[in-house]
Each structure stands twice: as C-alpha cells, then as structure tokens.
C-alpha positions, 0 to 999 in steps of 0.5 A: 471519525467525528470531524477531526477526531476518532470515535471511541470505537475507532480509538479502541481499534487503534489502541488494540493494533498499537498493543499488538505491534508493541510485541514486535520491537525495533530489533525485529524490524531491523532484523527483517530489513537486514536479512530480507526475512518476511515478517511471518510472525507479525502477519500471523498475529495480525491475521489471528486478531482479525485485522486483515479482514477489517474492511471485508464484508461480515458475511465473508468473515470480515469486520465489515468496517470502512476505509477509515478503520482500515486506514487507522489500522495501517497507520498504527502499524507504520507508526509502531516502527514497523514502517512500510516493512510491516504495512506492505506485508499486509497492505494487499490483504486489506483492500487489494481484493475489493475488485473480487468482493465487488465484481466477482461471482458469489462462488469466487467471493466465498472461496477467496475472501475468507482464506485471505482474511485468515492468512491461508492464502497469500496474494500478489497484484500483477499490473505494472509492466516493464514498458507500461507503468502508469499507462495501464491501457498500453500493457501487453500481457495477453489472455487468449481464450481457450475452450475451458478458459484462458492462457496468459503470457507476458511480463509484470514488474514490481509485483510485491510478494510474488515469492510467497504468493499462492494466488494472483490478481492479474490484469491482461488484454483479452482484446488487442488495443487496436481492436478495442473500441477505446484503449480502456476496454479489452482488459480483463481481471483474473484471480487465479493460482500462482502456478510456479510451473508457469510463472517465474518471479525474480526479486528486484534488489532495491533501496529499502523494505527488503523484507517485502520483496518486489519482483520481475514476473514472467508468465509463460502459458499460464492456464486459467479456468474460465471461472477465475475471470473477475466480472465481465471480460473486457471490463478489468480496467474499470474494476481496477479504478474502483480500488485506486482511491482506497489505495491512495488513502491507505498509502497516505495514512501509512506515510504519515505513520512512518513520519510520526515514528521517525519524529518520535525517535528524533524528539527523544534523541534531541532531548537526551543528546547533550552537546556543549552542555545542553540537549540539542533539542534546545537549539532551534536549528534542531527543534524547528525542523521537527516542529515543522514536520509535526505540522506537515504530518498533521495536515496530511493526516487530516486530508487522508481521513477526509478522503476516507470519510468521503469514500465511506459515505459513497461520495466523490473523493478522487481529488482528496484521495490523490492529495492525501497520497501526495501530502502524506508522501511529502510530509512523511519524507520530510519528517524522516529526513529531519529525523536523520539530520537531528541524529547527526552522524548517528542518523546514518547508523542502523542501530537508530532506525531512522535511516531505515525509515528514511529509505522506506519514505521514498516508497510513498513518493513513488508508488502507486502513482508519481507525484507529477501524475497526482498534480496532473489529476488535480490540475485537470479535474479540480482546476479545469486546466487542459490535459498535459499528457 
C-alpha cells in the first residue's frame, strides 16, 4: 500500500476476490444464515483460488504476501455481502496458524500448513474458557505430561468451527499457575487432531452468523503426542501474543467491509424508494447518517491499513492494531444501523439483508477483545496512564 492507496498488484488481488465473491449472491448468504449450513462451496472456491494461503510462506505452498494483502482479501469478502458469515468461515486459515509457522518444528510446518492452505484440514482455535475470557493466564484446562506426550482435560468456550474441525490449536496449562514463576508462564500451545471420541462440541445458539457455529467444548482425557507441542513447553502465551495484532487488523478490516456492504445497500434503496413524490435519499435526515457512516468507515480503514503496513515492516503496531479493531467495529456497526434505519420497516425484513449485516456487526465490537480492554491498552501504553485492572 503506497501511502493511502493500493499498488497495482494489491488492487489486482482485490479485484480477483471481488470477482470470485460475485458468484455467491445475497440469496446464497441469506440461505446459510437461515439454515445454519456452512458455506462449503464458497470456502472451497477460495481455497482452489489459493486465497487461504495468501500470507503463508511460499516454501509451504502459500503466496508469501503480508498482512496488508490478507486484509485486502478478507475485507473484499465481507464487503461482497458475505459479511462475517463468509469472513469467519475462512478467517482462521488466513493467519490463525502463524504460531505454528513461526514456532513449530519443520516437520509440523510441512505437515500442517499445506493441508490448511488446500482446505484439506479444518482447524479450530481453543483458547477462551467459561471462567477465563480475556484473562488467558487464569485458564484451567490442563495438559499433563505422560511418557509419550500429554493428556488434556478441560473446557473451552466460543470455539468456532469445532463441528467440522479435523485439527485444533489449543492452549493449556502444563504448569499450575501457582507454581509458575509468573502467570504468563506455564501455558503451552498444541496443534493436534480433533479427536471426537475425547472431545464434545456443542453449538451455542447465538444472535448472528449462524452458518459459522461457535461451540462449548469439553475435553476428556485427550491424548496428545509430544510432537504436537508447538515450540517450547510453557511458552504458549507468548506465542499467542504474536498473533494478536494481525487478528485485530483483520477484524477491523472485515468490519469496514461489512459496513460498506450495508452502506451500498442503503444508498441504493434511498435512491429508488420514493415517498411523498421524491426519493428518500433527497431528505437530509436519510442522507446525512449515510454520509457520516462513509466518513467513519474510511477513517477506520486508514487505521487498519496503517497497522497492517507497520506489521509488514516489522515495526511496533500494537496501538494501531487495537485502534483499527476498535474503530472498524464502531464504524461498521454505525453503518449497519444507519442502513437498517434508512430502509425503514423494510430494514427489519430479511429479504433486504441489512438486518443480517446489523446482527453480524456486533461481532467486531465484542471479539476478539472488548472495546473497553482496547481503551485500557491505549490509555496505558500510549498515554502512560496507570493500569486500571
């Protein structure tokens, strides 16, 4: 990205993804939302086109591009009208296994990453627990050492894609918190088979994005070979930190894409819908909220791609990545709300799609970290204010 616009190569990536997504229309995404059917055809098409490996190393079958290009791909998906139903269906494939790429053994990398890129394996990310949400150091899932590996027992919550996962990236305590030198130590990361004889995954009925389920996961004596440990034992928390900033950037970019989809629908409707002899878009009460939404989305977009550029340059980007997620989530939500209201009563009808966008817009405000924790981070790390929690 050259300052404030895409390079020719980056624009070509966006255009290619837009063309692919055009084959999956609003009726397709409406159907997945209503039935809960996973968008298999869409993910298969994205995998076949090579987009699942956009940020993965070339020696492992990926394109070897950066977070900027990954954000371009994911934003184009959301903006196509797929929203988070489409983005979340492939989100974990894009950057989720970077801890394995960076810290896994050569054997792990060569075995795992090509299969993820090709869509042959489906993975889920098991971190959050019922009694330990953002407080990762307080998680209680245990991995107990055995002669040939580990046995994992515990519970996880909000685990996306666990219904169809063949693999799982999971963090568990290998050293009890009270015995570790500091709370962030003694946590280990594993990339292992999703053994359904030892794991029960129960979908959580939720507000939106029905096509990509979230689960309560119960793990009972899951035997994990020693070679499934990622990196060093006890260093899992630090490995996870490596992926936090990219995830925030991607969520922020996706939220902007969703907001743009809603805004396009609203502007189109406002030009066509005639009331009292004039299109409703001629009324400033309709036009101004949409114009404001455009300005907010564009500002949030700049922060997302600034954060991505910093990350790709190997520079510190924590504040920008967190701000990108915060601003994208807020701007996306505001745009979706304005779109529903611009449609009036029809905004509440499923046939116009903006109600689905509005429901999905809540995701980026809640996950993967709350707005309040982002503001805490910026207050402490940027403004130098005392820690509040």
